[in-house]
Legacy VTK file of the C-alpha trace (Angstrom):
# vtk DataFile Version 3.0
C-alpha trace
ASCII
DATASET POLYDATA
POINTS 209 float
-39.507 -76.444 13.412
-38.642 -80.097 12.846
-39.936 -82.119 9.917
-39.276 -85.821 9.489
-39.318 -87.092 5.906
-38.077 -90.617 6.339
-39.009 -91.656 2.808
-37.002 -88.961 1.038
-34.305 -90.819 -0.891
-31.266 -89.141 -2.399
-28.251 -89.780 -4.579
-25.461 -87.211 -4.270
-22.373 -86.858 -6.448
-19.537 -84.444 -5.671
-16.845 -84.065 -8.314
-14.704 -81.691 -10.354
-15.164 -81.156 -14.068
-13.164 -79.183 -16.634
-16.246 -77.132 -17.592
-19.146 -76.987 -15.074
-21.278 -75.387 -17.775
-21.554 -78.767 -19.499
-23.310 -80.424 -16.555
-26.780 -78.905 -16.925
-27.214 -79.478 -20.692
-26.229 -83.125 -20.234
-28.795 -83.518 -17.457
-31.467 -81.914 -19.601
-30.766 -84.352 -22.398
-30.966 -87.177 -19.837
-34.404 -86.125 -18.548
-36.423 -89.008 -20.106
-33.972 -91.566 -18.716
-34.044 -89.913 -15.278
-37.849 -90.103 -15.279
-37.633 -93.817 -16.130
-35.270 -94.307 -13.172
-37.821 -92.760 -10.805
-36.090 -89.421 -10.246
-38.220 -86.743 -8.614
-35.905 -83.710 -8.415
-32.424 -82.993 -9.722
-30.428 -80.125 -8.206
-27.061 -78.827 -9.358
-24.836 -76.836 -6.988
-21.632 -75.029 -7.978
-18.873 -74.512 -5.449
-18.189 -70.903 -4.506
-14.589 -71.606 -3.504
-13.349 -74.594 -5.551
-13.394 -73.816 -9.305
-14.816 -76.679 -11.332
-16.347 -78.467 -8.350
-20.041 -79.312 -8.531
-22.482 -81.344 -6.500
-25.542 -82.972 -8.022
-28.327 -84.385 -5.865
-31.126 -86.540 -7.233
-34.188 -87.405 -5.169
-35.922 -90.682 -5.929
-39.399 -91.986 -5.233
-38.422 -95.531 -4.301
-35.501 -97.345 -2.685
-35.899 -100.501 -4.736
-34.250 -99.329 -7.970
-31.210 -97.762 -6.283
-28.805 -100.472 -7.444
-30.263 -100.321 -10.936
-29.837 -96.557 -10.901
-26.192 -96.830 -9.877
-25.535 -99.404 -12.596
-27.444 -97.451 -15.195
-25.752 -96.518 -18.439
-27.370 -93.096 -17.986
-24.806 -92.174 -15.350
-21.843 -93.655 -17.193
-22.785 -91.722 -20.342
-23.353 -88.608 -18.266
-19.919 -88.840 -16.610
-18.307 -89.284 -20.021
-20.189 -86.322 -21.439
-19.084 -83.879 -18.742
-15.456 -84.924 -19.088
-14.906 -87.194 -16.082
-12.164 -89.794 -16.366
-13.199 -91.670 -13.218
-16.608 -92.453 -11.750
-17.043 -90.227 -8.674
-18.062 -91.516 -5.275
-21.842 -91.561 -4.976
-23.738 -91.190 -1.705
-27.060 -93.064 -1.636
-29.286 -92.704 1.412
-32.487 -91.448 2.979
-33.526 -88.582 5.208
-33.465 -89.355 8.929
-33.936 -85.809 10.199
-34.823 -82.385 8.819
-34.940 -79.121 10.739
-36.030 -75.770 9.343
-34.844 -72.930 11.565
-35.840 -70.000 9.362
-38.467 -69.949 6.638
-37.114 -67.660 3.904
-39.520 -65.037 2.525
-41.434 -66.087 -0.560
-39.343 -65.476 -3.648
-36.098 -65.168 -1.701
-33.079 -66.740 -3.453
-31.671 -69.990 -2.047
-28.939 -69.634 0.530
-25.480 -71.157 0.495
-25.244 -74.918 0.961
-22.644 -76.518 3.217
-22.516 -80.267 2.577
-20.490 -82.781 4.560
-20.215 -86.563 4.212
-18.586 -88.257 7.175
-18.515 -91.385 9.319
-20.261 -90.917 12.668
-19.961 -93.373 15.568
-23.198 -92.433 17.362
-25.891 -91.154 15.005
-28.636 -90.588 17.636
-26.215 -88.526 19.730
-25.327 -86.421 16.711
-28.996 -85.717 16.011
-29.620 -84.861 19.675
-26.606 -82.542 19.599
-27.937 -80.736 16.548
-31.344 -80.200 18.151
-29.817 -79.028 21.419
-27.571 -76.627 19.527
-30.247 -75.102 17.278
-30.157 -71.638 18.915
-26.424 -71.465 18.160
-26.977 -72.745 14.638
-29.543 -70.007 14.060
-27.189 -67.366 15.467
-24.550 -68.516 12.958
-26.959 -67.968 10.054
-28.027 -71.590 9.533
-31.485 -71.718 7.950
-31.990 -75.466 7.712
-30.309 -78.800 8.415
-31.003 -82.072 6.607
-29.389 -85.334 7.681
-29.231 -88.370 5.396
-28.080 -91.872 6.342
-26.385 -94.128 3.780
-28.173 -97.303 2.735
-25.038 -99.430 2.935
-23.523 -98.021 6.147
-25.590 -96.831 9.125
-22.649 -94.747 10.350
-22.164 -92.825 7.115
-24.101 -89.566 6.989
-24.501 -86.672 4.630
-25.435 -83.439 6.386
-26.703 -80.543 4.290
-26.939 -77.135 5.891
-28.322 -74.011 4.275
-26.953 -70.659 5.459
-27.833 -67.059 4.685
-24.748 -66.146 2.669
-21.221 -67.193 1.792
-19.635 -65.153 4.574
-21.708 -66.993 7.183
-21.038 -70.321 5.457
-17.256 -69.907 5.429
-17.229 -68.715 9.044
-19.277 -71.791 9.999
-16.957 -74.155 8.113
-13.825 -72.620 9.611
-15.214 -72.422 13.164
-18.094 -74.900 13.508
-20.119 -75.291 16.670
-19.363 -78.323 18.820
-22.717 -79.710 17.648
-21.374 -79.637 14.069
-18.174 -81.524 14.835
-18.835 -83.901 11.915
-17.307 -81.279 9.628
-13.926 -82.181 11.067
-14.328 -85.730 9.719
-14.597 -84.731 6.070
-11.810 -84.907 3.536
-10.495 -88.128 5.087
-10.090 -91.269 2.996
-12.963 -91.586 0.530
-14.861 -88.648 2.010
-14.607 -85.374 0.084
-13.847 -82.057 1.815
-16.773 -79.906 2.930
-18.669 -78.550 -0.065
-19.713 -74.892 -0.024
-21.818 -73.732 -2.936
-24.979 -72.270 -4.393
-27.794 -73.960 -6.261
-27.518 -73.236 -9.980
-30.313 -75.332 -11.442
-33.296 -77.392 -10.375
-35.206 -79.894 -12.474
-38.682 -80.931 -11.314
-39.372 -84.115 -13.174
-42.963 -84.372 -11.935
-43.737 -81.435 -14.191
-43.432 -83.806 -17.131
-45.716 -86.445 -15.598
LINES 1 210
209 0 1 2 3 4 5 6 7 8 9 10 11 12 13 14 15 16 17 18 19 20 21 22 23 24 25 26 27 28 29 30 31 32 33 34 35 36 37 38 39 40 41 42 43 44 45 46 47 48 49 50 51 52 53 54 55 56 57 58 59 60 61 62 63 64 65 66 67 68 69 70 71 72 73 74 75 76 77 78 79 80 81 82 83 84 85 86 87 88 89 90 91 92 93 94 95 96 97 98 99 100 101 102 103 104 105 106 107 108 109 110 111 112 113 114 115 116 117 118 119 120 121 122 123 124 125 126 127 128 129 130 131 132 133 134 135 136 137 138 139 140 141 142 143 144 145 146 147 148 149 150 151 152 153 154 155 156 157 158 159 160 161 162 163 164 165 166 167 168 169 170 171 172 173 174 175 176 177 178 179 180 181 182 183 184 185 186 187 188 189 190 191 192 193 194 195 196 197 198 199 200 201 202 203 204 205 206 207 208
């Protein structure tokens, strides 16, 4: 099943902190400021294989305030509070494709996330390759694929895949399908290595509206 959500906007930050347990309380204290910035959801993932590594994704309602969000003192204060010495690289983009291969049963826990940020020469070909390879993705335990395109570089993508469990996720990372060749382009230059982790927290800011 394919779902296109072109207007889903996301900020993603992947970094290491001395104490991952400090991330969520800082975000909770930042909730009013996040609402003011137009945040919709905030999700925190913890790596299952890199101690101290976390990924935070923030969905936004509008593209217009992205630059204001990135310049916001909220983020600078947040980075200071969790013990970061340097501002991490931030991916800012929008959904260009979303495929759900398996609908998890109601109440089932989230799967394992495999996140990759990479430069891609031919984005339409990558998307076609993913759709053509969906039976193999499903056989590998992939539940869903979401592809985001950066606002400032049409060739920069973030691909989030959800898999059944960590064993499937690690097997997929170590031996990806040819249709997932983008995973070989991570960890180069400014791009972080593939992130493998589980969702720890979710904040639904609309609940406070």
